[in-house]
N, CA, C and O atoms as a Tripos MOL2 file, in Angstrom:
@<TRIPOS>MOLECULE
protein
  280   279    70     0     0
PROTEIN
NO_CHARGES

@<TRIPOS>ATOM
      1 N          27.2340  -11.7900    5.0440 N.3       1 MET1
      2 CA         26.3510  -10.7660    5.5530 C.3       1 MET1
      3 C          25.0080  -10.8580    4.8330 C.2       1 MET1
      4 O          24.9560  -10.9810    3.6100 O.2       1 MET1
      5 N          23.9290  -10.7960    5.6010 N.am      2 ILE2
      6 CA         22.5900  -10.8630    5.0400 C.3       2 ILE2
      7 C          22.1000   -9.4440    4.7730 C.2       2 ILE2
      8 O          22.1540   -8.5730    5.6420 O.2       2 ILE2
      9 N          21.6330   -9.2410    3.5790 N.am      3 ARG3
     10 CA         21.1420   -7.9200    3.1860 C.3       3 ARG3
     11 C          19.6600   -7.8220    3.4890 C.2       3 ARG3
     12 O          18.8930   -8.7140    3.1260 O.2       3 ARG3
     13 N          19.2490   -6.7570    4.1450 N.am      4 ARG4
     14 CA         17.8430   -6.5400    4.4710 C.3       4 ARG4
     15 C          17.0850   -6.1300    3.2130 C.2       4 ARG4
     16 O          17.6320   -5.4630    2.3350 O.2       4 ARG4
     17 N          15.8400   -6.5310    3.1400 N.am      5 LEU5
     18 CA         14.9930   -6.1550    2.0190 C.3       5 LEU5
     19 C          14.3000   -4.8340    2.3170 C.2       5 LEU5
     20 O          14.0230   -4.5150    3.4730 O.2       5 LEU5
     21 N          14.0240   -4.0730    1.2710 N.am      6 ASN6
     22 CA         13.3220   -2.8020    1.4120 C.3       6 ASN6
     23 C          11.9330   -2.9150    0.8130 C.2       6 ASN6
     24 O          11.7090   -3.6690   -0.1340 O.2       6 ASN6
     25 N          11.0050   -2.1550    1.3790 N.am      7 CYS7
     26 CA          9.6480   -2.0770    0.8490 C.3       7 CYS7
     27 C           9.7170   -1.3890   -0.5140 C.2       7 CYS7
     28 O          10.3530   -0.3410   -0.6300 O.2       7 CYS7
     29 N           9.0810   -1.9440   -1.5510 N.am      8 PRO8
     30 CA          9.1380   -1.3270   -2.8770 C.3       8 PRO8
     31 C           8.3550   -0.0120   -2.9730 C.2       8 PRO8
     32 O           8.5220    0.7260   -3.9440 O.2       8 PRO8
     33 N           7.5050    0.2930   -1.9850 N.am      9 ILE9
     34 CA          6.7190    1.5210   -2.0170 C.3       9 ILE9
     35 C           7.4220    2.6440   -1.2700 C.2       9 ILE9
     36 O           7.6880    3.6990   -1.8470 O.2       9 ILE9
     37 N           7.7310    2.4290    0.0180 N.am     10 CYS10
     38 CA          8.3030    3.5070    0.8320 C.3      10 CYS10
     39 C           9.8090    3.3660    1.0230 C.2      10 CYS10
     40 O          10.4600    4.2730    1.5430 O.2      10 CYS10
     41 N          10.3610    2.2280    0.6020 N.am     11 GLU11
     42 CA         11.7910    1.9370    0.6580 C.3      11 GLU11
     43 C          12.3550    1.8030    2.0720 C.2      11 GLU11
     44 O          13.5720    1.8470    2.2490 O.2      11 GLU11
     45 N          11.4970    1.6410    3.0800 N.am     12 LYS12
     46 CA         11.9570    1.3620    4.4370 C.3      12 LYS12
     47 C          12.3970   -0.0910    4.5210 C.2      12 LYS12
     48 O          11.9390   -0.9300    3.7460 O.2      12 LYS12
     49 N          13.2910   -0.3900    5.4680 N.am     13 ASP13
     50 CA         13.6710   -1.7800    5.7100 C.3      13 ASP13
     51 C          12.4530   -2.5610    6.1680 C.2      13 ASP13
     52 O          11.6540   -2.0600    6.9590 O.2      13 ASP13
     53 N          12.3040   -3.7920    5.6740 N.am     14 LEU14
     54 CA         11.2150   -4.6370    6.1310 C.3      14 LEU14
     55 C          11.4970   -5.0900    7.5570 C.2      14 LEU14
     56 O          12.6360   -5.4210    7.8850 O.2      14 LEU14
     57 N          10.4850   -5.1070    8.4010 N.am     15 PRO15
     58 CA         10.6750   -5.6430    9.7540 C.3      15 PRO15
     59 C          11.1130   -7.1030    9.6820 C.2      15 PRO15
     60 O          10.7690   -7.8070    8.7330 O.2      15 PRO15
     61 N          11.8630   -7.5560   10.6670 N.am     16 LEU16
     62 CA         12.3850   -8.9230   10.6570 C.3      16 LEU16
     63 C          11.2900   -9.9780   10.6060 C.2      16 LEU16
     64 O          11.4930  -11.0540   10.0420 O.2      16 LEU16
     65 N          10.1270   -9.6810   11.1910 N.am     17 GLU17
     66 CA          9.0550  -10.6880   11.2130 C.3      17 GLU17
     67 C           8.3710  -10.8570    9.8570 C.2      17 GLU17
     68 O           7.6100  -11.8070    9.6750 O.2      17 GLU17
     69 N           8.6180   -9.9700    8.9140 N.am     18 ILE18
     70 CA          8.0130  -10.0940    7.5820 C.3      18 ILE18
     71 C           8.9750  -10.8660    6.6850 C.2      18 ILE18
     72 O          10.0210  -10.3620    6.2760 O.2      18 ILE18
     73 N           8.5870  -12.1050    6.3940 N.am     19 ASP19
     74 CA          9.3970  -12.9380    5.5050 C.3      19 ASP19
     75 C           8.5500  -13.3410    4.3070 C.2      19 ASP19
     76 O           7.4360  -12.8450    4.1410 O.2      19 ASP19
     77 N           9.0560  -14.2180    3.4890 N.am     20 GLY20
     78 CA          8.3580  -14.6200    2.2720 C.3      20 GLY20
     79 C           7.0180  -15.2820    2.5050 C.2      20 GLY20
     80 O           6.2210  -15.3940    1.5740 O.2      20 GLY20
     81 N           6.7440  -15.7260    3.7290 N.am     21 ASN21
     82 CA          5.4690  -16.3790    4.0310 C.3      21 ASN21
     83 C           4.4540  -15.4320    4.6520 C.2      21 ASN21
     84 O           3.3180  -15.8300    4.9070 O.2      21 ASN21
     85 N           4.8390  -14.2020    4.8960 N.am     22 HIS22
     86 CA          3.9590  -13.2350    5.5420 C.3      22 HIS22
     87 C           2.9510  -12.6810    4.5400 C.2      22 HIS22
     88 O           3.2630  -12.5350    3.3580 O.2      22 HIS22
     89 N           1.7440  -12.3740    5.0090 N.am     23 ALA23
     90 CA          0.6510  -11.9430    4.1220 C.3      23 ALA23
     91 C           0.9330  -10.6200    3.4120 C.2      23 ALA23
     92 O           0.3940  -10.3910    2.3300 O.2      23 ALA23
     93 N           1.7580   -9.7430    3.9830 N.am     24 ILE24
     94 CA          1.9960   -8.4490    3.3340 C.3      24 ILE24
     95 C           3.3350   -8.3870    2.6050 C.2      24 ILE24
     96 O           3.6790   -7.3490    2.0390 O.2      24 ILE24
     97 N           4.0930   -9.4780    2.6090 N.am     25 PHE25
     98 CA          5.3820   -9.5010    1.9110 C.3      25 PHE25
     99 C           5.1590   -9.1930    0.4360 C.2      25 PHE25
    100 O           4.2170   -9.7470   -0.1310 O.2      25 PHE25
    101 N           5.9320   -8.3730   -0.2170 N.am     26 PRO26
    102 CA          7.2060   -7.7550    0.1230 C.3      26 PRO26
    103 C           7.0760   -6.3290    0.6690 C.2      26 PRO26
    104 O           8.0340   -5.5570    0.6220 O.2      26 PRO26
    105 N           5.9020   -5.9820    1.1830 N.am     27 PHE27
    106 CA          5.6770   -4.6310    1.6820 C.3      27 PHE27
    107 C           5.9080   -4.5700    3.1850 C.2      27 PHE27
    108 O           5.8760   -5.5950    3.8650 O.2      27 PHE27
    109 N           6.1400   -3.3630    3.7050 N.am     28 CYS28
    110 CA          6.4090   -3.2090    5.1360 C.3      28 CYS28
    111 C           5.1230   -3.0700    5.9430 C.2      28 CYS28
    112 O           5.1350   -3.2600    7.1590 O.2      28 CYS28
    113 N           4.0200   -2.7420    5.2850 N.am     29 SER29
    114 CA          2.7650   -2.5350    5.9990 C.3      29 SER29
    115 C           1.5930   -2.7980    5.0590 C.2      29 SER29
    116 O           1.7450   -2.8770    3.8400 O.2      29 SER29
    117 N           0.4250   -2.9310    5.6730 N.am     30 GLN30
    118 CA         -0.7960   -3.1090    4.8860 C.3      30 GLN30
    119 C          -1.0490   -1.8710    4.0250 C.2      30 GLN30
    120 O          -1.5490   -1.9810    2.9060 O.2      30 GLN30
    121 N          -0.7050   -0.7050    4.5450 N.am     31 GLN31
    122 CA         -0.9040    0.5420    3.7920 C.3      31 GLN31
    123 C          -0.0890    0.5240    2.5030 C.2      31 GLN31
    124 O          -0.6100    0.8640    1.4400 O.2      31 GLN31
    125 N           1.1850    0.1310    2.5810 N.am     32 CYS32
    126 CA          2.0140    0.0700    1.3670 C.3      32 CYS32
    127 C           1.4760   -0.9690    0.3910 C.2      32 CYS32
    128 O           1.5500   -0.7790   -0.8230 O.2      32 CYS32
    129 N           0.9350   -2.0660    0.9180 N.am     33 LYS33
    130 CA          0.3440   -3.0870    0.0520 C.3      33 LYS33
    131 C          -0.8530   -2.5050   -0.7060 C.2      33 LYS33
    132 O          -1.0220   -2.7690   -1.8960 O.2      33 LYS33
    133 N          -1.6890   -1.7090   -0.0130 N.am     34 PHE34
    134 CA         -2.8400   -1.0910   -0.6680 C.3      34 PHE34
    135 C          -2.4270   -0.0030   -1.6540 C.2      34 PHE34
    136 O          -3.0780    0.1700   -2.6840 O.2      34 PHE34
    137 N          -1.3600    0.7300   -1.3600 N.am     35 VAL35
    138 CA         -0.8520    1.7290   -2.3090 C.3      35 VAL35
    139 C          -0.4600    1.0350   -3.6070 C.2      35 VAL35
    140 O          -0.7780    1.5190   -4.6940 O.2      35 VAL35
    141 N           0.2260   -0.0910   -3.4950 N.am     36 ASP36
    142 CA          0.6330   -0.8510   -4.6730 C.3      36 ASP36
    143 C          -0.5840   -1.3510   -5.4480 C.2      36 ASP36
    144 O          -0.6260   -1.2410   -6.6740 O.2      36 ASP36
    145 N          -1.5770   -1.9020   -4.7400 N.am     37 LEU37
    146 CA         -2.7860   -2.3830   -5.3940 C.3      37 LEU37
    147 C          -3.4980   -1.2530   -6.1160 C.2      37 LEU37
    148 O          -3.9710   -1.4300   -7.2390 O.2      37 LEU37
    149 N          -3.5770   -0.0990   -5.4800 N.am     38 ASN38
    150 CA         -4.2250    1.0580   -6.0930 C.3      38 ASN38
    151 C          -3.5060    1.4820   -7.3730 C.2      38 ASN38
    152 O          -4.1500    1.8660   -8.3490 O.2      38 ASN38
    153 N          -2.1920    1.4140   -7.3700 N.am     39 ARG39
    154 CA         -1.4380    1.7770   -8.5790 C.3      39 ARG39
    155 C          -1.7400    0.8180   -9.7230 C.2      39 ARG39
    156 O          -1.8590    1.2420  -10.8720 O.2      39 ARG39
    157 N          -1.8670   -0.4810   -9.4160 N.am     40 TRP40
    158 CA         -2.2370   -1.4460  -10.4530 C.3      40 TRP40
    159 C          -3.6310   -1.1560  -10.9780 C.2      40 TRP40
    160 O          -3.8650   -1.1730  -12.1870 O.2      40 TRP40
    161 N          -4.5660   -0.8860  -10.0570 N.am     41 MET41
    162 CA         -5.9560   -0.6750  -10.4620 C.3      41 MET41
    163 C          -6.1410    0.6100  -11.2600 C.2      41 MET41
    164 O          -7.0500    0.6930  -12.0860 O.2      41 MET41
    165 N          -5.3030    1.6040  -11.0330 N.am     42 ASN42
    166 CA         -5.3940    2.8640  -11.7700 C.3      42 ASN42
    167 C          -4.5750    2.8680  -13.0540 C.2      42 ASN42
    168 O          -4.5330    3.8740  -13.7610 O.2      42 ASN42
    169 N          -3.9310    1.7580  -13.3550 N.am     43 GLY43
    170 CA         -3.1700    1.6440  -14.5920 C.3      43 GLY43
    171 C          -1.7950    2.2890  -14.5450 C.2      43 GLY43
    172 O          -1.1790    2.5050  -15.5890 O.2      43 GLY43
    173 N          -1.3020    2.6020  -13.3470 N.am     44 GLU44
    174 CA          0.0380    3.1760  -13.2430 C.3      44 GLU44
    175 C           1.1070    2.1250  -13.5320 C.2      44 GLU44
    176 O           2.1950    2.4490  -14.0080 O.2      44 GLU44
    177 N           0.7900    0.8750  -13.2420 N.am     45 TYR45
    178 CA          1.6790   -0.2360  -13.5610 C.3      45 TYR45
    179 C           1.0310   -1.0180  -14.6880 C.2      45 TYR45
    180 O          -0.1880   -1.1890  -14.7060 O.2      45 TYR45
    181 N           1.8170   -1.4830  -15.6080 N.am     46 VAL46
    182 CA          1.3140   -2.3560  -16.6570 C.3      46 VAL46
    183 C           2.3670   -3.3990  -16.9820 C.2      46 VAL46
    184 O           3.5660   -3.1610  -16.8380 O.2      46 VAL46
    185 N           1.9120   -4.5280  -17.4130 N.am     47 VAL47
    186 CA          2.7940   -5.5490  -17.9430 C.3      47 VAL47
    187 C           2.5150   -5.5540  -19.4290 C.2      47 VAL47
    188 O           1.4370   -5.9510  -19.8710 O.2      47 VAL47
    189 N           3.4800   -5.1170  -20.1840 N.am     48 SER48
    190 CA          3.2210   -5.0220  -21.6170 C.3      48 SER48
    191 C           4.3450   -5.6730  -22.4000 C.2      48 SER48
    192 O           5.5140   -5.6590  -22.0140 O.2      48 SER48
    193 N           3.9410   -6.2270  -23.4870 N.am     49 GLU49
    194 CA          4.8850   -6.8530  -24.4010 C.3      49 GLU49
    195 C           4.2620   -6.7600  -25.7820 C.2      49 GLU49
    196 O           3.1030   -7.1260  -25.9750 O.2      49 GLU49
    197 N           5.0210   -6.2780  -26.7240 N.am     50 THR50
    198 CA          4.5170   -6.1830  -28.0820 C.3      50 THR50
    199 C           4.5370   -7.5790  -28.7010 C.2      50 THR50
    200 O           5.5750   -8.2390  -28.7560 O.2      50 THR50
    201 N           3.3750   -8.0080  -29.1590 N.am     51 LEU51
    202 CA          3.2610   -9.3240  -29.7770 C.3      51 LEU51
    203 C           2.9770   -9.1790  -31.2600 C.2      51 LEU51
    204 O           2.2110   -8.3140  -31.6840 O.2      51 LEU51
    205 N           3.6000  -10.0300  -32.0260 N.am     52 SER52
    206 CA          3.3080  -10.0620  -33.4560 C.3      52 SER52
    207 C           1.9920  -10.8100  -33.6500 C.2      52 SER52
    208 O           1.5740  -11.5530  -32.7620 O.2      52 SER52
    209 N           1.3380  -10.6300  -34.7820 N.am     53 PRO53
    210 CA          0.1000  -11.3870  -35.0400 C.3      53 PRO53
    211 C           0.3160  -12.8990  -34.9550 C.2      53 PRO53
    212 O          -0.5760  -13.6340  -34.5320 O.2      53 PRO53
    213 N           1.4860  -13.3540  -35.3530 N.am     54 GLU54
    214 CA          1.7890  -14.7850  -35.2780 C.3      54 GLU54
    215 C           1.8250  -15.2610  -33.8290 C.2      54 GLU54
    216 O           1.3340  -16.3460  -33.5180 O.2      54 GLU54
    217 N           2.4070  -14.4480  -32.9400 N.am     55 GLN55
    218 CA          2.4670  -14.8110  -31.5270 C.3      55 GLN55
    219 C           1.0690  -14.8440  -30.9120 C.2      55 GLN55
    220 O           0.7620  -15.7290  -30.1140 O.2      55 GLN55
    221 N           0.2320  -13.8920  -31.2770 N.am     56 VAL56
    222 CA         -1.1360  -13.8610  -30.7710 C.3      56 VAL56
    223 C          -1.8790  -15.1120  -31.2320 C.2      56 VAL56
    224 O          -2.5490  -15.7690  -30.4360 O.2      56 VAL56
    225 N          -1.7580  -15.4370  -32.5100 N.am     57 TYR57
    226 CA         -2.4240  -16.6230  -33.0450 C.3      57 TYR57
    227 C          -1.9410  -17.8790  -32.3280 C.2      57 TYR57
    228 O          -2.7430  -18.7400  -31.9660 O.2      57 TYR57
    229 N          -0.6310  -17.9800  -32.1260 N.am     58 GLU58
    230 CA         -0.0650  -19.1520  -31.4560 C.3      58 GLU58
    231 C          -0.5910  -19.2740  -30.0260 C.2      58 GLU58
    232 O          -0.9480  -20.3670  -29.5870 O.2      58 GLU58
    233 N          -0.6400  -18.1570  -29.2990 N.am     59 GLU59
    234 CA         -1.1640  -18.1670  -27.9270 C.3      59 GLU59
    235 C          -2.6220  -18.6160  -27.9120 C.2      59 GLU59
    236 O          -3.0130  -19.4450  -27.0910 O.2      59 GLU59
    237 N          -3.4200  -18.0690  -28.8180 N.am     60 LEU60
    238 CA         -4.8410  -18.4150  -28.8540 C.3      60 LEU60
    239 C          -5.0560  -19.8660  -29.2620 C.2      60 LEU60
    240 O          -5.9610  -20.5240  -28.7480 O.2      60 LEU60
    241 N          -4.2460  -20.3660  -30.1690 N.am     61 SER61
    242 CA         -4.4310  -21.7390  -30.6380 C.3      61 SER61
    243 C          -4.0100  -22.7630  -29.5840 C.2      61 SER61
    244 O          -4.4390  -23.9160  -29.6380 O.2      61 SER61
    245 N          -3.1800  -22.3580  -28.6320 N.am     62 GLN62
    246 CA         -2.7360  -23.2790  -27.5920 C.3      62 GLN62
    247 C          -3.7020  -23.3370  -26.4120 C.2      62 GLN62
    248 O          -3.6180  -24.2460  -25.5870 O.2      62 GLN62
    249 N          -4.6150  -22.3770  -26.3250 N.am     63 GLN63
    250 CA         -5.5830  -22.3730  -25.2360 C.3      63 GLN63
    251 C          -6.6320  -23.4420  -25.4520 C.2      63 GLN63
    252 O          -7.0500  -23.7100  -26.5780 O.2      63 GLN63
    253 N          -7.0470  -24.0460  -24.3540 N.am     64 GLU64
    254 CA         -8.1110  -25.0560  -24.4490 C.3      64 GLU64
    255 C          -9.4580  -24.3510  -24.5300 C.2      64 GLU64
    256 O          -9.6610  -23.3020  -23.9200 O.2      64 GLU64
    257 N         -10.3580  -24.9320  -25.2780 N.am     65 THR65
    258 CA        -11.7010  -24.3650  -25.3870 C.3      65 THR65
    259 C         -12.4670  -24.7100  -24.1100 C.2      65 THR65
    260 O         -12.4800  -25.8670  -23.6910 O.2      65 THR65
    261 N         -13.1050  -23.7120  -23.4900 N.am     66 PRO66
    262 CA        -13.9030  -24.0050  -22.2840 C.3      66 PRO66
    263 C         -14.9880  -25.0200  -22.6030 C.2      66 PRO66
    264 O         -15.5100  -25.0150  -23.7180 O.2      66 PRO66
    265 N         -15.3490  -25.8930  -21.6640 N.am     67 PRO67
    266 CA        -16.3310  -26.9740  -21.9230 C.3      67 PRO67
    267 C         -17.6590  -26.4730  -22.4510 C.2      67 PRO67
    268 O         -18.2670  -27.1530  -23.2770 O.2      67 PRO67
    269 N         -18.1450  -25.3100  -22.0150 N.am     68 GLU68
    270 CA        -19.4710  -24.8550  -22.4620 C.3      68 GLU68
    271 C         -19.4800  -24.4600  -23.9290 C.2      68 GLU68
    272 O         -20.5580  -24.2630  -24.4910 O.2      68 GLU68
    273 N         -18.3040  -24.3330  -24.5850 N.am     69 TYR69
    274 CA        -18.2440  -23.9390  -25.9800 C.3      69 TYR69
    275 C         -17.9100  -25.1020  -26.8990 C.2      69 TYR69
    276 O         -17.7940  -24.9130  -28.1090 O.2      69 TYR69
    277 N         -17.7560  -26.2700  -26.3640 N.am     70 GLU70
    278 CA        -17.3960  -27.4230  -27.2030 C.3      70 GLU70
    279 C         -18.5940  -27.9860  -27.9010 C.2      70 GLU70
    280 O         -18.4730  -28.9580  -28.6470 O.2      70 GLU70
@<TRIPOS>BOND
     1     1     2 1
     2     2     3 1
     3     3     4 2
     4     3     5 am
     5     5     6 1
     6     6     7 1
     7     7     8 2
     8     7     9 am
     9     9    10 1
    10    10    11 1
    11    11    12 2
    12    11    13 am
    13    13    14 1
    14    14    15 1
    15    15    16 2
    16    15    17 am
    17    17    18 1
    18    18    19 1
    19    19    20 2
    20    19    21 am
    21    21    22 1
    22    22    23 1
    23    23    24 2
    24    23    25 am
    25    25    26 1
    26    26    27 1
    27    27    28 2
    28    27    29 am
    29    29    30 1
    30    30    31 1
    31    31    32 2
    32    31    33 am
    33    33    34 1
    34    34    35 1
    35    35    36 2
    36    35    37 am
    37    37    38 1
    38    38    39 1
    39    39    40 2
    40    39    41 am
    41    41    42 1
    42    42    43 1
    43    43    44 2
    44    43    45 am
    45    45    46 1
    46    46    47 1
    47    47    48 2
    48    47    49 am
    49    49    50 1
    50    50    51 1
    51    51    52 2
    52    51    53 am
    53    53    54 1
    54    54    55 1
    55    55    56 2
    56    55    57 am
    57    57    58 1
    58    58    59 1
    59    59    60 2
    60    59    61 am
    61    61    62 1
    62    62    63 1
    63    63    64 2
    64    63    65 am
    65    65    66 1
    66    66    67 1
    67    67    68 2
    68    67    69 am
    69    69    70 1
    70    70    71 1
    71    71    72 2
    72    71    73 am
    73    73    74 1
    74    74    75 1
    75    75    76 2
    76    75    77 am
    77    77    78 1
    78    78    79 1
    79    79    80 2
    80    79    81 am
    81    81    82 1
    82    82    83 1
    83    83    84 2
    84    83    85 am
    85    85    86 1
    86    86    87 1
    87    87    88 2
    88    87    89 am
    89    89    90 1
    90    90    91 1
    91    91    92 2
    92    91    93 am
    93    93    94 1
    94    94    95 1
    95    95    96 2
    96    95    97 am
    97    97    98 1
    98    98    99 1
    99    99   100 2
   100    99   101 am
   101   101   102 1
   102   102   103 1
   103   103   104 2
   104   103   105 am
   105   105   106 1
   106   106   107 1
   107   107   108 2
   108   107   109 am
   109   109   110 1
   110   110   111 1
   111   111   112 2
   112   111   113 am
   113   113   114 1
   114   114   115 1
   115   115   116 2
   116   115   117 am
   117   117   118 1
   118   118   119 1
   119   119   120 2
   120   119   121 am
   121   121   122 1
   122   122   123 1
   123   123   124 2
   124   123   125 am
   125   125   126 1
   126   126   127 1
   127   127   128 2
   128   127   129 am
   129   129   130 1
   130   130   131 1
   131   131   132 2
   132   131   133 am
   133   133   134 1
   134   134   135 1
   135   135   136 2
   136   135   137 am
   137   137   138 1
   138   138   139 1
   139   139   140 2
   140   139   141 am
   141   141   142 1
   142   142   143 1
   143   143   144 2
   144   143   145 am
   145   145   146 1
   146   146   147 1
   147   147   148 2
   148   147   149 am
   149   149   150 1
   150   150   151 1
   151   151   152 2
   152   151   153 am
   153   153   154 1
   154   154   155 1
   155   155   156 2
   156   155   157 am
   157   157   158 1
   158   158   159 1
   159   159   160 2
   160   159   161 am
   161   161   162 1
   162   162   163 1
   163   163   164 2
   164   163   165 am
   165   165   166 1
   166   166   167 1
   167   167   168 2
   168   167   169 am
   169   169   170 1
   170   170   171 1
   171   171   172 2
   172   171   173 am
   173   173   174 1
   174   174   175 1
   175   175   176 2
   176   175   177 am
   177   177   178 1
   178   178   179 1
   179   179   180 2
   180   179   181 am
   181   181   182 1
   182   182   183 1
   183   183   184 2
   184   183   185 am
   185   185   186 1
   186   186   187 1
   187   187   188 2
   188   187   189 am
   189   189   190 1
   190   190   191 1
   191   191   192 2
   192   191   193 am
   193   193   194 1
   194   194   195 1
   195   195   196 2
   196   195   197 am
   197   197   198 1
   198   198   199 1
   199   199   200 2
   200   199   201 am
   201   201   202 1
   202   202   203 1
   203   203   204 2
   204   203   205 am
   205   205   206 1
   206   206   207 1
   207   207   208 2
   208   207   209 am
   209   209   210 1
   210   210   211 1
   211   211   212 2
   212   211   213 am
   213   213   214 1
   214   214   215 1
   215   215   216 2
   216   215   217 am
   217   217   218 1
   218   218   219 1
   219   219   220 2
   220   219   221 am
   221   221   222 1
   222   222   223 1
   223   223   224 2
   224   223   225 am
   225   225   226 1
   226   226   227 1
   227   227   228 2
   228   227   229 am
   229   229   230 1
   230   230   231 1
   231   231   232 2
   232   231   233 am
   233   233   234 1
   234   234   235 1
   235   235   236 2
   236   235   237 am
   237   237   238 1
   238   238   239 1
   239   239   240 2
   240   239   241 am
   241   241   242 1
   242   242   243 1
   243   243   244 2
   244   243   245 am
   245   245   246 1
   246   246   247 1
   247   247   248 2
   248   247   249 am
   249   249   250 1
   250   250   251 1
   251   251   252 2
   252   251   253 am
   253   253   254 1
   254   254   255 1
   255   255   256 2
   256   255   257 am
   257   257   258 1
   258   258   259 1
   259   259   260 2
   260   259   261 am
   261   261   262 1
   262   262   263 1
   263   263   264 2
   264   263   265 am
   265   265   266 1
   266   266   267 1
   267   267   268 2
   268   267   269 am
   269   269   270 1
   270   270   271 1
   271   271   272 2
   272   271   273 am
   273   273   274 1
   274   274   275 1
   275   275   276 2
   276   275   277 am
   277   277   278 1
   278   278   279 1
   279   279   280 2
@<TRIPOS>SUBSTRUCTURE
     1 MET1         2 RESIDUE 1 A MET
     2 ILE2         6 RESIDUE 1 A ILE
     3 ARG3        10 RESIDUE 1 A ARG
     4 ARG4        14 RESIDUE 1 A ARG
     5 LEU5        18 RESIDUE 1 A LEU
     6 ASN6        22 RESIDUE 1 A ASN
     7 CYS7        26 RESIDUE 1 A CYS
     8 PRO8        30 RESIDUE 1 A PRO
     9 ILE9        34 RESIDUE 1 A ILE
    10 CYS10       38 RESIDUE 1 A CYS
    11 GLU11       42 RESIDUE 1 A GLU
    12 LYS12       46 RESIDUE 1 A LYS
    13 ASP13       50 RESIDUE 1 A ASP
    14 LEU14       54 RESIDUE 1 A LEU
    15 PRO15       58 RESIDUE 1 A PRO
    16 LEU16       62 RESIDUE 1 A LEU
    17 GLU17       66 RESIDUE 1 A GLU
    18 ILE18       70 RESIDUE 1 A ILE
    19 ASP19       74 RESIDUE 1 A ASP
    20 GLY20       78 RESIDUE 1 A GLY
    21 ASN21       82 RESIDUE 1 A ASN
    22 HIS22       86 RESIDUE 1 A HIS
    23 ALA23       90 RESIDUE 1 A ALA
    24 ILE24       94 RESIDUE 1 A ILE
    25 PHE25       98 RESIDUE 1 A PHE
    26 PRO26      102 RESIDUE 1 A PRO
    27 PHE27      106 RESIDUE 1 A PHE
    28 CYS28      110 RESIDUE 1 A CYS
    29 SER29      114 RESIDUE 1 A SER
    30 GLN30      118 RESIDUE 1 A GLN
    31 GLN31      122 RESIDUE 1 A GLN
    32 CYS32      126 RESIDUE 1 A CYS
    33 LYS33      130 RESIDUE 1 A LYS
    34 PHE34      134 RESIDUE 1 A PHE
    35 VAL35      138 RESIDUE 1 A VAL
    36 ASP36      142 RESIDUE 1 A ASP
    37 LEU37      146 RESIDUE 1 A LEU
    38 ASN38      150 RESIDUE 1 A ASN
    39 ARG39      154 RESIDUE 1 A ARG
    40 TRP40      158 RESIDUE 1 A TRP
    41 MET41      162 RESIDUE 1 A MET
    42 ASN42      166 RESIDUE 1 A ASN
    43 GLY43      170 RESIDUE 1 A GLY
    44 GLU44      174 RESIDUE 1 A GLU
    45 TYR45      178 RESIDUE 1 A TYR
    46 VAL46      182 RESIDUE 1 A VAL
    47 VAL47      186 RESIDUE 1 A VAL
    48 SER48      190 RESIDUE 1 A SER
    49 GLU49      194 RESIDUE 1 A GLU
    50 THR50      198 RESIDUE 1 A THR
    51 LEU51      202 RESIDUE 1 A LEU
    52 SER52      206 RESIDUE 1 A SER
    53 PRO53      210 RESIDUE 1 A PRO
    54 GLU54      214 RESIDUE 1 A GLU
    55 GLN55      218 RESIDUE 1 A GLN
    56 VAL56      222 RESIDUE 1 A VAL
    57 TYR57      226 RESIDUE 1 A TYR
    58 GLU58      230 RESIDUE 1 A GLU
    59 GLU59      234 RESIDUE 1 A GLU
    60 LEU60      238 RESIDUE 1 A LEU
    61 SER61      242 RESIDUE 1 A SER
    62 GLN62      246 RESIDUE 1 A GLN
    63 GLN63      250 RESIDUE 1 A GLN
    64 GLU64      254 RESIDUE 1 A GLU
    65 THR65      258 RESIDUE 1 A THR
    66 PRO66      262 RESIDUE 1 A PRO
    67 PRO67      266 RESIDUE 1 A PRO
    68 GLU68      270 RESIDUE 1 A GLU
    69 TYR69      274 RESIDUE 1 A TYR
    70 GLU70      278 RESIDUE 1 A GLU
């Protein structure tokens, strides 16, 4: 049995025509997609991870220097 996906905003079933290649996936509508974007822009969603100073240093040391700063 195939389980239908739900919109993460309104929790309605996604229409059958919305698959992983659709422009609004995983949302059911453009409106839900904009609601999600607005939440990111207002800081309601965050991706956070506590990093130790050693981890920060390691991340920075692995980055390549942009050409204009060489």
